[in-house]
mmCIF file of the protein (N, C-alpha, C, O) and its ligand, coordinates in Angstrom:
data_MODEL
# 
_entry.id   MODEL 
# 
loop_
_entity.id 
_entity.type 
_entity.pdbx_number_of_molecules 
1 polymer     1 
2 non-polymer 1 
# 
_entity_poly.entity_id                      1 
_entity_poly.type                           'polypeptide(L)' 
_entity_poly.nstd_linkage                   no 
_entity_poly.nstd_monomer                   no 
_entity_poly.pdbx_seq_one_letter_code       MPKECPMCGEFMRLVTREIVSRVPGSSQDVTTLVREWICRECDYFEDDDSGGSS 
_entity_poly.pdbx_seq_one_letter_code_can   MPKECPMCGEFMRLVTREIVSRVPGSSQDVTTLVREWICRECDYFEDDDSGGSS 
_entity_poly.pdbx_strand_id                 A 
# 
loop_
_entity_poly_seq.entity_id 
_entity_poly_seq.num 
_entity_poly_seq.mon_id 
_entity_poly_seq.hetero 
1 1  MET n 
1 2  PRO n 
1 3  LYS n 
1 4  GLU n 
1 5  CYS n 
1 6  PRO n 
1 7  MET n 
1 8  CYS n 
1 9  GLY n 
1 10 GLU n 
1 11 PHE n 
1 12 MET n 
1 13 ARG n 
1 14 LEU n 
1 15 VAL n 
1 16 THR n 
1 17 ARG n 
1 18 GLU n 
1 19 ILE n 
1 20 VAL n 
1 21 SER n 
1 22 ARG n 
1 23 VAL n 
1 24 PRO n 
1 25 GLY n 
1 26 SER n 
1 27 SER n 
1 28 GLN n 
1 29 ASP n 
1 30 VAL n 
1 31 THR n 
1 32 THR n 
1 33 LEU n 
1 34 VAL n 
1 35 ARG n 
1 36 GLU n 
1 37 TRP n 
1 38 ILE n 
1 39 CYS n 
1 40 ARG n 
1 41 GLU n 
1 42 CYS n 
1 43 ASP n 
1 44 TYR n 
1 45 PHE n 
1 46 GLU n 
1 47 ASP n 
1 48 ASP n 
1 49 ASP n 
1 50 SER n 
1 51 GLY n 
1 52 GLY n 
1 53 SER n 
1 54 SER n 
# 
loop_
_struct_asym.id 
_struct_asym.entity_id 
A 1 
B 2 
# 
loop_
_chem_comp.id 
_chem_comp.type 
_chem_comp.mon_nstd_flag 
ARG 'L-peptide linking' y 
ASP 'L-peptide linking' y 
CYS 'L-peptide linking' y 
GLN 'L-peptide linking' y 
GLU 'L-peptide linking' y 
GLY 'peptide linking'   y 
ILE 'L-peptide linking' y 
LEU 'L-peptide linking' y 
LYS 'L-peptide linking' y 
MET 'L-peptide linking' y 
PHE 'L-peptide linking' y 
PRO 'L-peptide linking' y 
SER 'L-peptide linking' y 
THR 'L-peptide linking' y 
TRP 'L-peptide linking' y 
TYR 'L-peptide linking' y 
VAL 'L-peptide linking' y 
ZN  non-polymer         . 
# 
_pdbx_entity_nonpoly.entity_id   2 
_pdbx_entity_nonpoly.name        ? 
_pdbx_entity_nonpoly.comp_id     ZN 
# 
_pdbx_nonpoly_scheme.asym_id         B 
_pdbx_nonpoly_scheme.entity_id       2 
_pdbx_nonpoly_scheme.mon_id          ZN 
_pdbx_nonpoly_scheme.ndb_seq_num     1 
_pdbx_nonpoly_scheme.pdb_seq_num     101 
_pdbx_nonpoly_scheme.auth_seq_num    101 
_pdbx_nonpoly_scheme.pdb_mon_id      ZN 
_pdbx_nonpoly_scheme.auth_mon_id     ZN 
_pdbx_nonpoly_scheme.pdb_strand_id   A 
_pdbx_nonpoly_scheme.pdb_ins_code    . 
# 
loop_
_atom_site.group_PDB 
_atom_site.id 
_atom_site.type_symbol 
_atom_site.label_atom_id 
_atom_site.label_alt_id 
_atom_site.label_comp_id 
_atom_site.label_asym_id 
_atom_site.label_entity_id 
_atom_site.label_seq_id 
_atom_site.pdbx_PDB_ins_code 
_atom_site.Cartn_x 
_atom_site.Cartn_y 
_atom_site.Cartn_z 
_atom_site.occupancy 
_atom_site.B_iso_or_equiv 
_atom_site.pdbx_formal_charge 
_atom_site.auth_seq_id 
_atom_site.auth_comp_id 
_atom_site.auth_asym_id 
_atom_site.auth_atom_id 
_atom_site.pdbx_PDB_model_num 
ATOM   1   N  N  . MET A 1 1  ? 0.864  -1.212  -0.013 1.00 0.00 ? 1   MET A N  1 
ATOM   2   C  CA . MET A 1 1  ? 0.010  0.005   0.015  1.00 0.00 ? 1   MET A CA 1 
ATOM   3   C  C  . MET A 1 1  ? 0.862  1.239   -0.011 1.00 0.00 ? 1   MET A C  1 
ATOM   4   O  O  . MET A 1 1  ? 1.734  1.373   0.848  1.00 0.00 ? 1   MET A O  1 
ATOM   5   N  N  . PRO A 1 2  ? 0.674  2.145   -0.928 1.00 0.00 ? 2   PRO A N  1 
ATOM   6   C  CA . PRO A 1 2  ? 1.529  3.339   -1.019 1.00 0.00 ? 2   PRO A CA 1 
ATOM   7   C  C  . PRO A 1 2  ? 1.337  4.193   0.222  1.00 0.00 ? 2   PRO A C  1 
ATOM   8   O  O  . PRO A 1 2  ? 0.334  4.157   0.935  1.00 0.00 ? 2   PRO A O  1 
ATOM   9   N  N  . LYS A 1 3  ? 2.409  4.971   0.410  1.00 0.00 ? 3   LYS A N  1 
ATOM   10  C  CA . LYS A 1 3  ? 2.363  5.896   1.604  1.00 0.00 ? 3   LYS A CA 1 
ATOM   11  C  C  . LYS A 1 3  ? 2.887  7.226   1.108  1.00 0.00 ? 3   LYS A C  1 
ATOM   12  O  O  . LYS A 1 3  ? 3.837  7.281   0.327  1.00 0.00 ? 3   LYS A O  1 
ATOM   13  N  N  . GLU A 1 4  ? 2.249  8.318   1.574  1.00 0.00 ? 4   GLU A N  1 
ATOM   14  C  CA . GLU A 1 4  ? 2.613  9.609   1.104  1.00 0.00 ? 4   GLU A CA 1 
ATOM   15  C  C  . GLU A 1 4  ? 3.565  10.273  2.071  1.00 0.00 ? 4   GLU A C  1 
ATOM   16  O  O  . GLU A 1 4  ? 3.391  10.179  3.286  1.00 0.00 ? 4   GLU A O  1 
ATOM   17  N  N  . CYS A 1 5  ? 4.548  10.929  1.549  1.00 0.00 ? 5   CYS A N  1 
ATOM   18  C  CA . CYS A 1 5  ? 5.512  11.646  2.347  1.00 0.00 ? 5   CYS A CA 1 
ATOM   19  C  C  . CYS A 1 5  ? 4.819  12.819  3.049  1.00 0.00 ? 5   CYS A C  1 
ATOM   20  O  O  . CYS A 1 5  ? 4.136  13.610  2.398  1.00 0.00 ? 5   CYS A O  1 
ATOM   21  N  N  . PRO A 1 6  ? 4.985  12.938  4.358  1.00 0.00 ? 6   PRO A N  1 
ATOM   22  C  CA . PRO A 1 6  ? 4.372  14.033  5.116  1.00 0.00 ? 6   PRO A CA 1 
ATOM   23  C  C  . PRO A 1 6  ? 5.041  15.368  4.854  1.00 0.00 ? 6   PRO A C  1 
ATOM   24  O  O  . PRO A 1 6  ? 4.520  16.422  5.217  1.00 0.00 ? 6   PRO A O  1 
ATOM   25  N  N  . MET A 1 7  ? 6.197  15.311  4.221  1.00 0.00 ? 7   MET A N  1 
ATOM   26  C  CA . MET A 1 7  ? 6.955  16.577  4.006  1.00 0.00 ? 7   MET A CA 1 
ATOM   27  C  C  . MET A 1 7  ? 6.572  17.204  2.691  1.00 0.00 ? 7   MET A C  1 
ATOM   28  O  O  . MET A 1 7  ? 6.354  18.413  2.618  1.00 0.00 ? 7   MET A O  1 
ATOM   29  N  N  . CYS A 1 8  ? 6.486  16.377  1.623  1.00 0.00 ? 8   CYS A N  1 
ATOM   30  C  CA . CYS A 1 8  ? 6.260  16.980  0.295  1.00 0.00 ? 8   CYS A CA 1 
ATOM   31  C  C  . CYS A 1 8  ? 5.069  16.363  -0.412 1.00 0.00 ? 8   CYS A C  1 
ATOM   32  O  O  . CYS A 1 8  ? 4.655  16.874  -1.452 1.00 0.00 ? 8   CYS A O  1 
ATOM   33  N  N  . GLY A 1 9  ? 4.496  15.270  0.117  1.00 0.00 ? 9   GLY A N  1 
ATOM   34  C  CA . GLY A 1 9  ? 3.281  14.725  -0.501 1.00 0.00 ? 9   GLY A CA 1 
ATOM   35  C  C  . GLY A 1 9  ? 3.562  13.714  -1.601 1.00 0.00 ? 9   GLY A C  1 
ATOM   36  O  O  . GLY A 1 9  ? 2.624  13.140  -2.154 1.00 0.00 ? 9   GLY A O  1 
ATOM   37  N  N  . GLU A 1 10 ? 4.814  13.483  -1.929 1.00 0.00 ? 10  GLU A N  1 
ATOM   38  C  CA . GLU A 1 10 ? 5.165  12.459  -2.924 1.00 0.00 ? 10  GLU A CA 1 
ATOM   39  C  C  . GLU A 1 10 ? 4.951  11.075  -2.360 1.00 0.00 ? 10  GLU A C  1 
ATOM   40  O  O  . GLU A 1 10 ? 4.970  10.886  -1.144 1.00 0.00 ? 10  GLU A O  1 
ATOM   41  N  N  . PHE A 1 11 ? 4.744  10.094  -3.245 1.00 0.00 ? 11  PHE A N  1 
ATOM   42  C  CA . PHE A 1 11 ? 4.696  8.701   -2.779 1.00 0.00 ? 11  PHE A CA 1 
ATOM   43  C  C  . PHE A 1 11 ? 6.082  8.231   -2.384 1.00 0.00 ? 11  PHE A C  1 
ATOM   44  O  O  . PHE A 1 11 ? 7.080  8.522   -3.043 1.00 0.00 ? 11  PHE A O  1 
ATOM   45  N  N  . MET A 1 12 ? 6.106  7.493   -1.281 1.00 0.00 ? 12  MET A N  1 
ATOM   46  C  CA . MET A 1 12 ? 7.387  7.010   -0.785 1.00 0.00 ? 12  MET A CA 1 
ATOM   47  C  C  . MET A 1 12 ? 7.587  5.561   -1.202 1.00 0.00 ? 12  MET A C  1 
ATOM   48  O  O  . MET A 1 12 ? 6.640  4.849   -1.537 1.00 0.00 ? 12  MET A O  1 
ATOM   49  N  N  . ARG A 1 13 ? 8.850  5.147   -1.171 1.00 0.00 ? 13  ARG A N  1 
ATOM   50  C  CA . ARG A 1 13 ? 9.200  3.811   -1.536 1.00 0.00 ? 13  ARG A CA 1 
ATOM   51  C  C  . ARG A 1 13 ? 9.542  3.003   -0.273 1.00 0.00 ? 13  ARG A C  1 
ATOM   52  O  O  . ARG A 1 13 ? 10.224 3.490   0.629  1.00 0.00 ? 13  ARG A O  1 
ATOM   53  N  N  . LEU A 1 14 ? 9.051  1.763   -0.235 1.00 0.00 ? 14  LEU A N  1 
ATOM   54  C  CA . LEU A 1 14 ? 9.376  0.855   0.885  1.00 0.00 ? 14  LEU A CA 1 
ATOM   55  C  C  . LEU A 1 14 ? 10.636 0.069   0.488  1.00 0.00 ? 14  LEU A C  1 
ATOM   56  O  O  . LEU A 1 14 ? 10.617 -0.681  -0.488 1.00 0.00 ? 14  LEU A O  1 
ATOM   57  N  N  . VAL A 1 15 ? 11.675 0.235   1.209  1.00 0.00 ? 15  VAL A N  1 
ATOM   58  C  CA . VAL A 1 15 ? 12.899 -0.476  0.902  1.00 0.00 ? 15  VAL A CA 1 
ATOM   59  C  C  . VAL A 1 15 ? 13.348 -1.300  2.087  1.00 0.00 ? 15  VAL A C  1 
ATOM   60  O  O  . VAL A 1 15 ? 13.058 -0.979  3.240  1.00 0.00 ? 15  VAL A O  1 
ATOM   61  N  N  . THR A 1 16 ? 14.066 -2.372  1.781  1.00 0.00 ? 16  THR A N  1 
ATOM   62  C  CA . THR A 1 16 ? 14.608 -3.222  2.829  1.00 0.00 ? 16  THR A CA 1 
ATOM   63  C  C  . THR A 1 16 ? 16.113 -3.017  2.884  1.00 0.00 ? 16  THR A C  1 
ATOM   64  O  O  . THR A 1 16 ? 16.806 -3.102  1.870  1.00 0.00 ? 16  THR A O  1 
ATOM   65  N  N  . ARG A 1 17 ? 16.596 -2.750  4.066  1.00 0.00 ? 17  ARG A N  1 
ATOM   66  C  CA . ARG A 1 17 ? 18.007 -2.414  4.224  1.00 0.00 ? 17  ARG A CA 1 
ATOM   67  C  C  . ARG A 1 17 ? 18.626 -3.424  5.214  1.00 0.00 ? 17  ARG A C  1 
ATOM   68  O  O  . ARG A 1 17 ? 17.999 -3.817  6.198  1.00 0.00 ? 17  ARG A O  1 
ATOM   69  N  N  . GLU A 1 18 ? 19.845 -3.818  4.930  1.00 0.00 ? 18  GLU A N  1 
ATOM   70  C  CA . GLU A 1 18 ? 20.540 -4.725  5.827  1.00 0.00 ? 18  GLU A CA 1 
ATOM   71  C  C  . GLU A 1 18 ? 21.481 -3.921  6.698  1.00 0.00 ? 18  GLU A C  1 
ATOM   72  O  O  . GLU A 1 18 ? 22.259 -3.103  6.208  1.00 0.00 ? 18  GLU A O  1 
ATOM   73  N  N  . ILE A 1 19 ? 21.398 -4.166  8.008  1.00 0.00 ? 19  ILE A N  1 
ATOM   74  C  CA . ILE A 1 19 ? 22.311 -3.538  8.932  1.00 0.00 ? 19  ILE A CA 1 
ATOM   75  C  C  . ILE A 1 19 ? 23.185 -4.673  9.529  1.00 0.00 ? 19  ILE A C  1 
ATOM   76  O  O  . ILE A 1 19 ? 22.694 -5.578  10.203 1.00 0.00 ? 19  ILE A O  1 
ATOM   77  N  N  . VAL A 1 20 ? 24.482 -4.577  9.250  1.00 0.00 ? 20  VAL A N  1 
ATOM   78  C  CA . VAL A 1 20 ? 25.402 -5.611  9.723  1.00 0.00 ? 20  VAL A CA 1 
ATOM   79  C  C  . VAL A 1 20 ? 26.136 -5.096  10.948 1.00 0.00 ? 20  VAL A C  1 
ATOM   80  O  O  . VAL A 1 20 ? 26.757 -4.034  10.912 1.00 0.00 ? 20  VAL A O  1 
ATOM   81  N  N  . SER A 1 21 ? 26.062 -5.836  12.002 1.00 0.00 ? 21  SER A N  1 
ATOM   82  C  CA . SER A 1 21 ? 26.724 -5.414  13.264 1.00 0.00 ? 21  SER A CA 1 
ATOM   83  C  C  . SER A 1 21 ? 27.581 -6.546  13.786 1.00 0.00 ? 21  SER A C  1 
ATOM   84  O  O  . SER A 1 21 ? 27.194 -7.713  13.723 1.00 0.00 ? 21  SER A O  1 
ATOM   85  N  N  . ARG A 1 22 ? 28.721 -6.204  14.289 1.00 0.00 ? 22  ARG A N  1 
ATOM   86  C  CA . ARG A 1 22 ? 29.672 -7.168  14.801 1.00 0.00 ? 22  ARG A CA 1 
ATOM   87  C  C  . ARG A 1 22 ? 29.327 -7.495  16.253 1.00 0.00 ? 22  ARG A C  1 
ATOM   88  O  O  . ARG A 1 22 ? 29.090 -6.608  17.073 1.00 0.00 ? 22  ARG A O  1 
ATOM   89  N  N  . VAL A 1 23 ? 29.305 -8.809  16.546 1.00 0.00 ? 23  VAL A N  1 
ATOM   90  C  CA . VAL A 1 23 ? 29.073 -9.197  17.914 1.00 0.00 ? 23  VAL A CA 1 
ATOM   91  C  C  . VAL A 1 23 ? 30.344 -9.050  18.747 1.00 0.00 ? 23  VAL A C  1 
ATOM   92  O  O  . VAL A 1 23 ? 31.379 -9.620  18.400 1.00 0.00 ? 23  VAL A O  1 
ATOM   93  N  N  . PRO A 1 24 ? 30.278 -8.298  19.831 1.00 0.00 ? 24  PRO A N  1 
ATOM   94  C  CA . PRO A 1 24 ? 31.469 -8.123  20.644 1.00 0.00 ? 24  PRO A CA 1 
ATOM   95  C  C  . PRO A 1 24 ? 32.019 -9.442  21.180 1.00 0.00 ? 24  PRO A C  1 
ATOM   96  O  O  . PRO A 1 24 ? 31.272 -10.281 21.683 1.00 0.00 ? 24  PRO A O  1 
ATOM   97  N  N  . GLY A 1 25 ? 33.330 -9.612  21.065 1.00 0.00 ? 25  GLY A N  1 
ATOM   98  C  CA . GLY A 1 25 ? 33.952 -10.849 21.587 1.00 0.00 ? 25  GLY A CA 1 
ATOM   99  C  C  . GLY A 1 25 ? 33.772 -12.013 20.667 1.00 0.00 ? 25  GLY A C  1 
ATOM   100 O  O  . GLY A 1 25 ? 34.100 -13.140 21.038 1.00 0.00 ? 25  GLY A O  1 
ATOM   101 N  N  . SER A 1 26 ? 33.256 -11.788 19.460 1.00 0.00 ? 26  SER A N  1 
ATOM   102 C  CA . SER A 1 26 ? 33.035 -12.874 18.519 1.00 0.00 ? 26  SER A CA 1 
ATOM   103 C  C  . SER A 1 26 ? 33.423 -12.422 17.126 1.00 0.00 ? 26  SER A C  1 
ATOM   104 O  O  . SER A 1 26 ? 33.516 -11.228 16.840 1.00 0.00 ? 26  SER A O  1 
ATOM   105 N  N  . SER A 1 27 ? 33.646 -13.397 16.274 1.00 0.00 ? 27  SER A N  1 
ATOM   106 C  CA . SER A 1 27 ? 33.975 -13.045 14.918 1.00 0.00 ? 27  SER A CA 1 
ATOM   107 C  C  . SER A 1 27 ? 32.768 -13.063 13.993 1.00 0.00 ? 27  SER A C  1 
ATOM   108 O  O  . SER A 1 27 ? 32.882 -12.906 12.778 1.00 0.00 ? 27  SER A O  1 
ATOM   109 N  N  . GLN A 1 28 ? 31.591 -13.263 14.620 1.00 0.00 ? 28  GLN A N  1 
ATOM   110 C  CA . GLN A 1 28 ? 30.362 -13.372 13.823 1.00 0.00 ? 28  GLN A CA 1 
ATOM   111 C  C  . GLN A 1 28 ? 29.747 -12.014 13.576 1.00 0.00 ? 28  GLN A C  1 
ATOM   112 O  O  . GLN A 1 28 ? 29.789 -11.112 14.413 1.00 0.00 ? 28  GLN A O  1 
ATOM   113 N  N  . ASP A 1 29 ? 29.190 -11.910 12.425 1.00 0.00 ? 29  ASP A N  1 
ATOM   114 C  CA . ASP A 1 29 ? 28.384 -10.711 12.096 1.00 0.00 ? 29  ASP A CA 1 
ATOM   115 C  C  . ASP A 1 29 ? 26.879 -11.065 12.155 1.00 0.00 ? 29  ASP A C  1 
ATOM   116 O  O  . ASP A 1 29 ? 26.452 -12.140 11.736 1.00 0.00 ? 29  ASP A O  1 
ATOM   117 N  N  . VAL A 1 30 ? 26.137 -10.151 12.671 1.00 0.00 ? 30  VAL A N  1 
ATOM   118 C  CA . VAL A 1 30 ? 24.688 -10.351 12.720 1.00 0.00 ? 30  VAL A CA 1 
ATOM   119 C  C  . VAL A 1 30 ? 24.056 -9.377  11.729 1.00 0.00 ? 30  VAL A C  1 
ATOM   120 O  O  . VAL A 1 30 ? 24.308 -8.173  11.765 1.00 0.00 ? 30  VAL A O  1 
ATOM   121 N  N  . THR A 1 31 ? 23.251 -9.919  10.868 1.00 0.00 ? 31  THR A N  1 
ATOM   122 C  CA . THR A 1 31 ? 22.577 -9.075  9.858  1.00 0.00 ? 31  THR A CA 1 
ATOM   123 C  C  . THR A 1 31 ? 21.135 -8.894  10.267 1.00 0.00 ? 31  THR A C  1 
ATOM   124 O  O  . THR A 1 31 ? 20.395 -9.858  10.466 1.00 0.00 ? 31  THR A O  1 
ATOM   125 N  N  . THR A 1 32 ? 20.750 -7.632  10.388 1.00 0.00 ? 32  THR A N  1 
ATOM   126 C  CA . THR A 1 32 ? 19.388 -7.342  10.773 1.00 0.00 ? 32  THR A CA 1 
ATOM   127 C  C  . THR A 1 32 ? 18.741 -6.620  9.546  1.00 0.00 ? 32  THR A C  1 
ATOM   128 O  O  . THR A 1 32 ? 19.300 -5.694  8.958  1.00 0.00 ? 32  THR A O  1 
ATOM   129 N  N  . LEU A 1 33 ? 17.550 -7.107  9.221  1.00 0.00 ? 33  LEU A N  1 
ATOM   130 C  CA . LEU A 1 33 ? 16.808 -6.526  8.121  1.00 0.00 ? 33  LEU A CA 1 
ATOM   131 C  C  . LEU A 1 33 ? 15.849 -5.481  8.657  1.00 0.00 ? 33  LEU A C  1 
ATOM   132 O  O  . LEU A 1 33 ? 15.040 -5.776  9.538  1.00 0.00 ? 33  LEU A O  1 
ATOM   133 N  N  . VAL A 1 34 ? 15.927 -4.283  8.146  1.00 0.00 ? 34  VAL A N  1 
ATOM   134 C  CA . VAL A 1 34 ? 14.981 -3.239  8.548  1.00 0.00 ? 34  VAL A CA 1 
ATOM   135 C  C  . VAL A 1 34 ? 14.254 -2.731  7.313  1.00 0.00 ? 34  VAL A C  1 
ATOM   136 O  O  . VAL A 1 34 ? 14.834 -2.647  6.230  1.00 0.00 ? 34  VAL A O  1 
ATOM   137 N  N  . ARG A 1 35 ? 12.999 -2.398  7.479  1.00 0.00 ? 35  ARG A N  1 
ATOM   138 C  CA . ARG A 1 35 ? 12.191 -1.852  6.397  1.00 0.00 ? 35  ARG A CA 1 
ATOM   139 C  C  . ARG A 1 35 ? 11.986 -0.387  6.643  1.00 0.00 ? 35  ARG A C  1 
ATOM   140 O  O  . ARG A 1 35 ? 11.637 0.013   7.754  1.00 0.00 ? 35  ARG A O  1 
ATOM   141 N  N  . GLU A 1 36 ? 12.198 0.440   5.610  1.00 0.00 ? 36  GLU A N  1 
ATOM   142 C  CA . GLU A 1 36 ? 12.061 1.861   5.747  1.00 0.00 ? 36  GLU A CA 1 
ATOM   143 C  C  . GLU A 1 36 ? 11.276 2.416   4.567  1.00 0.00 ? 36  GLU A C  1 
ATOM   144 O  O  . GLU A 1 36 ? 11.379 1.930   3.441  1.00 0.00 ? 36  GLU A O  1 
ATOM   145 N  N  . TRP A 1 37 ? 10.502 3.429   4.853  1.00 0.00 ? 37  TRP A N  1 
ATOM   146 C  CA . TRP A 1 37 ? 9.897  4.189   3.800  1.00 0.00 ? 37  TRP A CA 1 
ATOM   147 C  C  . TRP A 1 37 ? 10.844 5.377   3.465  1.00 0.00 ? 37  TRP A C  1 
ATOM   148 O  O  . TRP A 1 37 ? 11.274 6.135   4.334  1.00 0.00 ? 37  TRP A O  1 
ATOM   149 N  N  . ILE A 1 38 ? 11.129 5.482   2.174  1.00 0.00 ? 38  ILE A N  1 
ATOM   150 C  CA . ILE A 1 38 ? 12.043 6.551   1.772  1.00 0.00 ? 38  ILE A CA 1 
ATOM   151 C  C  . ILE A 1 38 ? 11.404 7.404   0.664  1.00 0.00 ? 38  ILE A C  1 
ATOM   152 O  O  . ILE A 1 38 ? 10.864 6.892   -0.316 1.00 0.00 ? 38  ILE A O  1 
ATOM   153 N  N  . CYS A 1 39 ? 11.489 8.685   0.860  1.00 0.00 ? 39  CYS A N  1 
ATOM   154 C  CA . CYS A 1 39 ? 11.031 9.651   -0.153 1.00 0.00 ? 39  CYS A CA 1 
ATOM   155 C  C  . CYS A 1 39 ? 12.219 10.109  -0.971 1.00 0.00 ? 39  CYS A C  1 
ATOM   156 O  O  . CYS A 1 39 ? 13.192 10.628  -0.424 1.00 0.00 ? 39  CYS A O  1 
ATOM   157 N  N  . ARG A 1 40 ? 12.147 9.919   -2.292 1.00 0.00 ? 40  ARG A N  1 
ATOM   158 C  CA . ARG A 1 40 ? 13.287 10.292  -3.130 1.00 0.00 ? 40  ARG A CA 1 
ATOM   159 C  C  . ARG A 1 40 ? 13.243 11.786  -3.510 1.00 0.00 ? 40  ARG A C  1 
ATOM   160 O  O  . ARG A 1 40 ? 14.165 12.312  -4.132 1.00 0.00 ? 40  ARG A O  1 
ATOM   161 N  N  . GLU A 1 41 ? 12.168 12.433  -3.125 1.00 0.00 ? 41  GLU A N  1 
ATOM   162 C  CA . GLU A 1 41 ? 12.057 13.867  -3.459 1.00 0.00 ? 41  GLU A CA 1 
ATOM   163 C  C  . GLU A 1 41 ? 12.803 14.738  -2.435 1.00 0.00 ? 41  GLU A C  1 
ATOM   164 O  O  . GLU A 1 41 ? 13.505 15.686  -2.786 1.00 0.00 ? 41  GLU A O  1 
ATOM   165 N  N  . CYS A 1 42 ? 12.622 14.380  -1.162 1.00 0.00 ? 42  CYS A N  1 
ATOM   166 C  CA . CYS A 1 42 ? 13.183 15.245  -0.136 1.00 0.00 ? 42  CYS A CA 1 
ATOM   167 C  C  . CYS A 1 42 ? 14.036 14.461  0.868  1.00 0.00 ? 42  CYS A C  1 
ATOM   168 O  O  . CYS A 1 42 ? 14.422 15.015  1.898  1.00 0.00 ? 42  CYS A O  1 
ATOM   169 N  N  . ASP A 1 43 ? 14.336 13.198  0.597  1.00 0.00 ? 43  ASP A N  1 
ATOM   170 C  CA . ASP A 1 43 ? 15.185 12.396  1.493  1.00 0.00 ? 43  ASP A CA 1 
ATOM   171 C  C  . ASP A 1 43 ? 14.585 12.176  2.854  1.00 0.00 ? 43  ASP A C  1 
ATOM   172 O  O  . ASP A 1 43 ? 15.303 11.822  3.789  1.00 0.00 ? 43  ASP A O  1 
ATOM   173 N  N  . TYR A 1 44 ? 13.291 12.373  2.998  1.00 0.00 ? 44  TYR A N  1 
ATOM   174 C  CA . TYR A 1 44 ? 12.637 11.996  4.223  1.00 0.00 ? 44  TYR A CA 1 
ATOM   175 C  C  . TYR A 1 44 ? 12.542 10.488  4.337  1.00 0.00 ? 44  TYR A C  1 
ATOM   176 O  O  . TYR A 1 44 ? 12.329 9.814   3.329  1.00 0.00 ? 44  TYR A O  1 
ATOM   177 N  N  . PHE A 1 45 ? 12.691 9.945   5.515  1.00 0.00 ? 45  PHE A N  1 
ATOM   178 C  CA . PHE A 1 45 ? 12.501 8.506   5.644  1.00 0.00 ? 45  PHE A CA 1 
ATOM   179 C  C  . PHE A 1 45 ? 11.953 8.206   7.058  1.00 0.00 ? 45  PHE A C  1 
ATOM   180 O  O  . PHE A 1 45 ? 12.135 8.975   8.002  1.00 0.00 ? 45  PHE A O  1 
ATOM   181 N  N  . GLU A 1 46 ? 11.277 7.052   7.147  1.00 0.00 ? 46  GLU A N  1 
ATOM   182 C  CA . GLU A 1 46 ? 10.794 6.658   8.447  1.00 0.00 ? 46  GLU A CA 1 
ATOM   183 C  C  . GLU A 1 46 ? 10.719 5.147   8.486  1.00 0.00 ? 46  GLU A C  1 
ATOM   184 O  O  . GLU A 1 46 ? 10.649 4.498   7.442  1.00 0.00 ? 46  GLU A O  1 
ATOM   185 N  N  . ASP A 1 47 ? 10.733 4.585   9.675  1.00 0.00 ? 47  ASP A N  1 
ATOM   186 C  CA . ASP A 1 47 ? 10.664 3.167   9.844  1.00 0.00 ? 47  ASP A CA 1 
ATOM   187 C  C  . ASP A 1 47 ? 9.293  2.664   9.468  1.00 0.00 ? 47  ASP A C  1 
ATOM   188 O  O  . ASP A 1 47 ? 8.291  3.354   9.653  1.00 0.00 ? 47  ASP A O  1 
ATOM   189 N  N  . ASP A 1 48 ? 9.254  1.423   8.924  1.00 0.00 ? 48  ASP A N  1 
ATOM   190 C  CA . ASP A 1 48 ? 7.982  0.798   8.596  1.00 0.00 ? 48  ASP A CA 1 
ATOM   191 C  C  . ASP A 1 48 ? 7.430  0.152   9.826  1.00 0.00 ? 48  ASP A C  1 
ATOM   192 O  O  . ASP A 1 48 ? 8.050  -0.773  10.350 1.00 0.00 ? 48  ASP A O  1 
ATOM   193 N  N  . ASP A 1 49 ? 6.304  0.585   10.314 1.00 0.00 ? 49  ASP A N  1 
ATOM   194 C  CA . ASP A 1 49 ? 5.752  0.066   11.552 1.00 0.00 ? 49  ASP A CA 1 
ATOM   195 C  C  . ASP A 1 49 ? 4.524  -0.827  11.301 1.00 0.00 ? 49  ASP A C  1 
ATOM   196 O  O  . ASP A 1 49 ? 3.727  -1.064  12.209 1.00 0.00 ? 49  ASP A O  1 
ATOM   197 N  N  . SER A 1 50 ? 4.386  -1.309  10.081 1.00 0.00 ? 50  SER A N  1 
ATOM   198 C  CA . SER A 1 50 ? 3.233  -2.116  9.772  1.00 0.00 ? 50  SER A CA 1 
ATOM   199 C  C  . SER A 1 50 ? 3.550  -3.598  9.785  1.00 0.00 ? 50  SER A C  1 
ATOM   200 O  O  . SER A 1 50 ? 2.685  -4.430  9.509  1.00 0.00 ? 50  SER A O  1 
ATOM   201 N  N  . GLY A 1 51 ? 4.795  -3.928  10.107 1.00 0.00 ? 51  GLY A N  1 
ATOM   202 C  CA . GLY A 1 51 ? 5.215  -5.335  10.102 1.00 0.00 ? 51  GLY A CA 1 
ATOM   203 C  C  . GLY A 1 51 ? 4.667  -6.089  11.303 1.00 0.00 ? 51  GLY A C  1 
ATOM   204 O  O  . GLY A 1 51 ? 4.256  -7.243  11.179 1.00 0.00 ? 51  GLY A O  1 
ATOM   205 N  N  . GLY A 1 52 ? 4.659  -5.442  12.468 1.00 0.00 ? 52  GLY A N  1 
ATOM   206 C  CA . GLY A 1 52 ? 4.180  -6.075  13.654 1.00 0.00 ? 52  GLY A CA 1 
ATOM   207 C  C  . GLY A 1 52 ? 5.029  -7.227  14.111 1.00 0.00 ? 52  GLY A C  1 
ATOM   208 O  O  . GLY A 1 52 ? 4.499  -8.243  14.562 1.00 0.00 ? 52  GLY A O  1 
ATOM   209 N  N  . SER A 1 53 ? 6.358  -7.096  14.004 1.00 0.00 ? 53  SER A N  1 
ATOM   210 C  CA . SER A 1 53 ? 7.265  -8.194  14.400 1.00 0.00 ? 53  SER A CA 1 
ATOM   211 C  C  . SER A 1 53 ? 7.868  -7.899  15.750 1.00 0.00 ? 53  SER A C  1 
ATOM   212 O  O  . SER A 1 53 ? 9.064  -8.118  15.941 1.00 0.00 ? 53  SER A O  1 
ATOM   213 N  N  . SER A 1 54 ? 7.095  -7.415  16.686 1.00 0.00 ? 54  SER A N  1 
ATOM   214 C  CA . SER A 1 54 ? 7.600  -7.051  17.961 1.00 0.00 ? 54  SER A CA 1 
ATOM   215 C  C  . SER A 1 54 ? 7.489  -8.133  19.013 1.00 0.00 ? 54  SER A C  1 
ATOM   216 O  O  . SER A 1 54 ? 7.896  -7.926  20.156 1.00 0.00 ? 54  SER A O  1 
HETATM 217 ZN ZN . ZN  B 2 .  ? 9.167  13.934  0.534  1.00 0.00 2 101 ZN  A ZN 1 
# 
């Protein structure tokens, strides 16, 4: 479902981004997937809160 940017009114894009973080004391990397709405007109972005994965 499209979402409008509150700043400029353009439609925003839902993108999935990988955040890689190093575990302290370990050689393993943990990859966390986050979903964000991004506006390409004004660079506004916000977290996607419709996933309900809490
Ligand atoms: Zn915008």
